[in-house]
C-alpha positions in Angstrom: 55.0 -19.9 -71.1 56.5 -16.5 -71.9 56.6 -14.1 -68.9 57.7 -10.4 -68.9 57.1 -7.5 -66.5 58.3 -3.9 -66.3 57.3 -0.6 -64.8 56.3 2.3 -67.1 56.5 5.8 -65.8 53.0 6.7 -66.9 49.5 6.4 -65.3 47.6 3.1 -65.8 45.0 4.7 -68.2 47.6 6.1 -70.5 49.5 2.8 -70.7 46.4 0.8 -71.2 45.1 3.2 -73.9 48.3 2.9 -75.9 48.4 -0.9 -75.6 44.7 -1.1 -76.7 45.5 0.7 -80.0 46.2 -2.6 -81.8 46.9 -0.8 -85.1 49.8 0.9 -83.5 51.6 -2.2 -82.2 54.1 -2.1 -85.1 55.5 1.0 -83.4 57.0 -1.1 -80.6 57.2 -4.6 -82.2 59.6 -4.4 -85.1 58.7 -8.0 -86.4 55.1 -6.8 -86.7 55.0 -5.3 -90.3 51.3 -4.4 -90.2 48.3 -4.5 -88.0 44.6 -4.0 -88.9 41.9 -3.5 -86.3 38.7 -1.4 -86.6 36.4 0.0 -84.1 36.6 0.2 -80.4 38.1 -2.9 -78.8 35.8 -5.5 -77.3 35.9 -9.2 -76.5 35.3 -11.2 -79.6 36.4 -8.5 -82.1 39.0 -9.7 -84.6 42.0 -8.1 -86.3 44.8 -9.1 -88.7 48.6 -8.8 -88.4 51.4 -9.3 -90.7 54.4 -10.6 -88.8 57.9 -11.6 -89.8 59.0 -14.8 -88.2 62.4 -15.9 -89.2 62.8 -15.7 -93.0 59.0 -15.7 -93.6 56.3 -13.0 -93.4 52.8 -14.2 -92.7 49.4 -12.7 -92.1 47.4 -14.0 -89.1 43.9 -13.4 -87.8 43.5 -12.9 -84.1 40.7 -12.2 -81.6 40.4 -10.1 -78.5 39.9 -12.6 -75.7 39.9 -10.2 -72.7 39.2 -6.5 -72.5 38.8 -4.9 -69.1 39.9 -1.3 -69.3 42.2 -0.2 -67.8 43.5 -3.5 -66.4 43.5 -6.4 -68.8 44.0 -7.0 -72.6 44.0 -10.5 -74.0 44.4 -12.1 -77.4 44.3 -15.4 -79.1 45.6 -16.1 -82.6 43.2 -17.9 -84.9 45.3 -18.9 -87.9 48.9 -20.0 -88.7 51.3 -22.7 -87.6 51.8 -20.9 -84.3 48.7 -19.9 -82.4 49.9 -17.8 -79.4 47.5 -16.6 -76.8 48.5 -13.9 -74.3 47.4 -11.4 -71.7 48.8 -7.9 -70.7 47.9 -6.8 -67.2 48.2 -3.2 -66.0 48.5 -2.4 -62.3 49.1 0.9 -60.7 52.6 1.2 -59.1 52.6 4.6 -57.4 52.5 7.2 -60.2 53.6 4.5 -62.7 52.2 1.3 -64.1 53.4 -2.3 -63.8 52.8 -4.1 -67.1 52.9 -7.9 -66.9 52.8 -9.9 -70.1 52.1 -13.7 -70.3 51.9 -15.7 -73.5 51.6 -19.4 -74.5 52.9 -20.1 -78.0 50.8 -23.1 -78.9 53.0 -24.4 -81.8 51.4 -26.8 -84.3 52.9 -29.5 -86.5 56.6 -29.6 -86.9 57.0 -26.4 -84.9 56.3 -28.4 -81.7 59.7 -30.1 -82.2 61.4 -26.7 -82.0 59.2 -25.3 -79.2 61.9 -24.8 -76.6 64.2 -23.0 -79.1 61.3 -20.8 -80.3 60.3 -20.0 -76.8 63.7 -18.7 -75.8 63.8 -16.5 -78.8 60.3 -15.2 -78.3 61.1 -14.5 -74.6 64.0 -12.3 -75.6 62.2 -10.5 -78.4 59.1 -9.9 -76.2 61.3 -8.4 -73.5 62.9 -6.0 -76.1 59.4 -5.2 -77.5 58.1 -4.2 -74.0 61.2 -2.0 -73.5 60.4 -0.2 -76.7 56.7 0.1 -75.5 58.0 1.7 -72.3 60.4 4.0 -74.1 57.6 5.4 -76.4 55.3 6.0 -73.5 57.9 7.6 -71.3 59.4 9.7 -74.1 56.0 11.4 -74.3 56.6 12.9 -77.7 54.0 10.7 -79.2 51.0 11.0 -76.9 48.8 7.9 -77.1 45.3 8.7 -78.5 42.3 7.1 -76.9 41.5 3.6 -78.3 38.2 5.0 -79.6 39.8 8.0 -81.2 40.2 7.5 -85.0 43.6 7.4 -86.6 44.8 10.7 -88.2 
């Protein structure tokens, strides 16, 4: 299980709104080369992402498994050799927001043999991704749009 937590110096609603803009996840996840998601988020809605994992770039389908604004976002991957499922939780912390992230990797096939190595690498990269997420929100130069607001 991957666990990460940090405090973002922004209100819960702003932090949740930015996280719920799935098409903007490549802004803070450098291994994510593309993300497609249409409409307002809701449990059961699906999207696609193109992610670089090691030397390969693959396209995966995923589904929103939890959506409780402004407190919880969850996902589960529906395709590929690794089928991670995870949850982001957003909790007020004074004027700031505590973001807690948990993910299970669910490797399949031969990847199960390398699960502990992959888990350590994903733990490090996820921590770095969340730091970029925090940086973007706290910088404030790129105000998050509402998850229902269309892309420019």
